[in-house]
C-alpha positions as CSV (number, residue, x, y, z in Angstrom):
1,M,-35.0,-4.2,45.6
2,L,-31.7,-3.3,44.0
3,S,-30.5,-5.4,41.1
4,K,-27.2,-7.2,41.6
5,P,-24.4,-6.0,39.2
6,T,-23.2,-8.8,36.9
7,D,-19.7,-9.5,35.8
8,S,-20.7,-10.1,32.1
9,P,-21.5,-7.1,30.0
10,T,-24.9,-6.7,28.5
11,P,-25.5,-7.9,25.0
12,L,-25.6,-4.4,23.6
13,L,-22.2,-3.5,25.2
14,K,-20.7,-6.8,24.1
15,S,-21.8,-6.0,20.5
16,E,-20.4,-2.5,20.6
17,K,-17.1,-3.7,22.0
18,E,-16.9,-6.3,19.2
19,Q,-17.6,-3.6,16.6
20,I,-14.9,-1.4,18.1
21,E,-12.4,-4.2,18.2
22,G,-13.1,-5.0,14.6
23,M,-12.7,-1.4,13.6
24,L,-9.5,-1.1,15.5
25,G,-8.2,-4.4,13.9
26,M,-9.1,-3.1,10.4
27,Q,-7.4,0.2,11.1
28,K,-4.2,-1.6,12.3
29,E,-4.2,-3.8,9.2
30,L,-4.6,-0.8,6.9
31,L,-1.8,1.1,8.7
32,D,0.5,-1.9,8.4
33,A,-0.4,-2.1,4.7
34,Y,0.2,1.7,4.3
35,E,3.6,1.4,6.0
36,Q,4.7,-1.6,3.9
37,S,3.6,0.3,0.8
38,S,5.4,3.5,1.8
39,R,8.7,1.6,2.3
40,A,8.2,-0.1,-1.1
41,W,7.6,3.2,-2.8
42,L,10.5,4.8,-1.1
43,A,12.8,2.1,-2.3
44,R,11.3,2.7,-5.8
45,V,12.1,6.4,-5.7
46,K,15.7,5.5,-4.7
47,S,15.9,3.1,-7.6
48,E,14.7,5.9,-9.9
49,V,17.5,8.2,-8.6
50,D,20.0,5.5,-9.2
51,F,18.6,4.8,-12.7
52,W,19.1,8.4,-13.8
53,S,22.5,8.8,-12.1
54,E,23.6,5.7,-14.1
55,M,22.3,7.2,-17.2
56,A,24.2,10.5,-16.7
57,T,27.4,8.4,-16.1
58,K,26.8,6.3,-19.2
59,L,26.2,9.4,-21.4
60,A,29.3,11.1,-20.0
61,G,31.3,8.1,-21.3
62,T,29.9,8.1,-24.8
63,R,32.1,9.0,-27.7
64,S,29.6,9.1,-30.7
65,V,26.0,9.7,-31.7
66,P,25.4,6.0,-32.1
67,D,26.7,5.4,-28.6
68,V,24.3,8.0,-27.2
69,L,21.3,6.6,-29.1
70,G,22.2,3.0,-27.9
71,A,22.4,4.3,-24.3
72,Y,19.0,6.0,-24.7
73,Q,17.5,3.0,-26.3
74,E,18.7,0.7,-23.5
75,R,17.4,3.1,-20.8
76,I,14.1,3.6,-22.4
77,A,13.5,-0.1,-22.4
78,Q,14.5,-0.4,-18.8
79,R,12.3,2.6,-17.8
80,M,9.3,1.1,-19.6
81,Q,9.8,-2.1,-17.6
82,M,10.0,-0.1,-14.4
83,A,6.8,1.7,-15.2
84,A,5.0,-1.6,-15.9
85,E,6.2,-2.9,-12.5
86,D,5.0,0.3,-10.9
87,G,1.6,-0.2,-12.3
88,R,1.4,-3.9,-11.1
89,R,2.5,-2.8,-7.7
90,L,0.0,0.0,-7.5
91,S,-2.8,-2.4,-8.7
92,D,-1.8,-5.0,-6.1
93,E,-1.7,-2.5,-3.3
94,C,-5.1,-1.0,-4.2
95,Q,-6.6,-4.5,-4.4
96,K,-5.1,-5.3,-0.9
97,F,-6.6,-2.1,0.6
98,M,-10.0,-2.8,-1.0
99,Q,-9.9,-6.5,0.3
100,T,-9.2,-5.2,3.8
101,M,-12.1,-2.7,3.6
102,T,-14.5,-5.2,2.1
103,R,-13.6,-7.9,4.7
104,S,-14.2,-5.4,7.5
105,L,-17.5,-4.3,6.1
106,S,-18.7,-7.9,5.7
107,N,-17.6,-8.8,9.3
108,G,-20.1,-6.5,11.0
109,W,-18.9,-2.9,10.5
110,P,-21.2,-0.6,12.4
111,T,-24.0,0.7,10.2
112,A,-26.2,3.7,10.7
113,S,-29.7,3.0,12.0
114,K,-32.7,4.7,10.4
């Protein structure tokens, strides 16, 4: 007697399908995060170019050593603030990526069987 095909997948196939969908969802979430991060860092590179261009313009307009020193002092303070913001952004992005990975691992990421 032949067994009749059923419309519902076997539990094993259903489990594999859920794992694949979960993995694809995680990959999409990571790619979206990478894309957002890339856009933010590209904007940051542009701001760095603008920063140094403004610095060159400011130095070209100085007339004395105290003016040069004042321009450098101002720019160094701004650059240190930019570096601190970069560090915070990098930390936030790493945390976001790790949370995505941790969430996917805790939601039934496929594991190797022994």
